[in-house]
C-alpha positions in Angstrom: 79.2 82.7 104.0 78.9 79.3 102.0 76.2 81.7 100.2 78.7 84.2 99.0 80.6 81.7 97.7 78.1 80.5 94.6 77.7 84.3 93.7 81.1 83.2 91.4 80.5 79.7 89.6 84.0 78.6 89.4 84.2 78.3 85.4 82.9 81.7 85.6 86.4 83.0 86.9 88.1 80.0 85.7 87.9 82.2 82.5 88.8 85.7 83.2 91.5 86.4 82.5 93.7 88.4 85.0 94.6 91.4 85.4 98.4 91.2 83.9 97.2 89.4 80.2 95.3 92.0 80.1 97.0 95.6 77.6 96.8 99.0 78.1 95.1 100.2 75.4 95.2 103.8 76.8 98.7 104.0 76.7 100.9 105.7 73.6 104.1 103.8 72.6 105.6 107.4 71.6 105.5 108.6 75.0 108.0 108.2 77.0 108.5 110.0 80.5 111.3 110.5 82.4 113.9 113.4 83.9 115.6 115.5 82.1 119.3 112.9 80.8 122.2 113.6 82.3 125.1 115.9 80.9 127.5 112.4 80.1 124.4 111.5 79.4 123.5 114.1 76.4 127.0 113.9 75.0 127.5 110.6 74.5 123.7 110.6 72.2 122.3 113.6 70.7 120.3 112.0 68.8 118.0 110.6 71.4 118.3 113.8 73.6 116.2 116.0 69.8 114.2 113.4 69.7 112.6 114.0 73.6 112.6 117.8 72.6 110.8 117.0 69.4 108.4 114.8 71.6 108.0 117.4 74.3 107.2 120.0 71.7 104.9 118.1 70.4 102.6 117.1 73.9 102.8 120.5 73.6 101.2 121.9 71.1 98.7 118.6 71.9 97.6 120.7 75.0 97.8 123.8 73.7 94.8 122.2 71.7 93.5 120.5 74.6 93.3 123.5 76.5 91.6 125.9 73.3 88.7 123.0 73.6 87.6 123.0 77.3 88.1 126.5 77.3 84.9 126.9 73.7 83.2 124.0 76.3 83.3 125.6 79.6 82.2 129.6 77.4 79.1 126.9 76.7 78.3 125.6 80.0 78.3 129.2 81.5 76.5 130.8 78.8 73.7 127.7 79.3 73.8 127.6 83.5 75.2 124.3 83.9 77.1 124.6 87.2 78.2 120.9 87.8 80.1 121.0 83.8 81.7 123.9 84.8 83.0 122.5 87.3 84.5 119.8 85.9 85.6 121.6 83.4 87.3 124.7 85.5 89.3 121.6 87.4 90.3 119.8 83.6 91.4 123.3 82.4 93.8 123.9 86.2 95.2 120.0 85.1 96.1 121.6 81.9 98.0 124.4 82.3 100.2 123.0 85.1 100.9 119.8 82.3 101.7 122.8 80.1 103.6 124.2 83.0 106.0 120.6 83.3 106.4 120.8 79.7 107.8 124.4 79.2 109.4 124.1 82.0 111.5 120.4 80.5 111.8 122.1 76.7 113.6 124.7 78.7 116.0 122.5 80.1 116.1 119.7 77.4 116.7 123.6 74.6 119.6 124.4 78.0 121.0 120.6 77.7 121.7 120.3 74.7 122.7 123.9 74.2 125.1 122.9 76.2 126.5 119.7 74.6 127.2 121.7 72.0 
């Protein structure tokens, strides 16, 4: 058991950064995950609701582009007979389709909320 402790010298462990100290580079600082704001919140600040609607539409555009790219890759892999890649790309396509549907729902809700506040 004591041999296991010698596999990681103390000096190396002391120099390693803690997980909390590391920045997550994959996060998009403009992407805000949240629910549709309540009616009272929209009446107080309709500008933020419009900004969220624009962000939703931008995400929808990006998802549509990704979906087109995956569809093209899927067709190429099907033609090549690469079943592993086809399965992976079909799963990615389904995920993108689901995310796009969620964004459409959010857009419809945001549009309705903004129309009510006018």
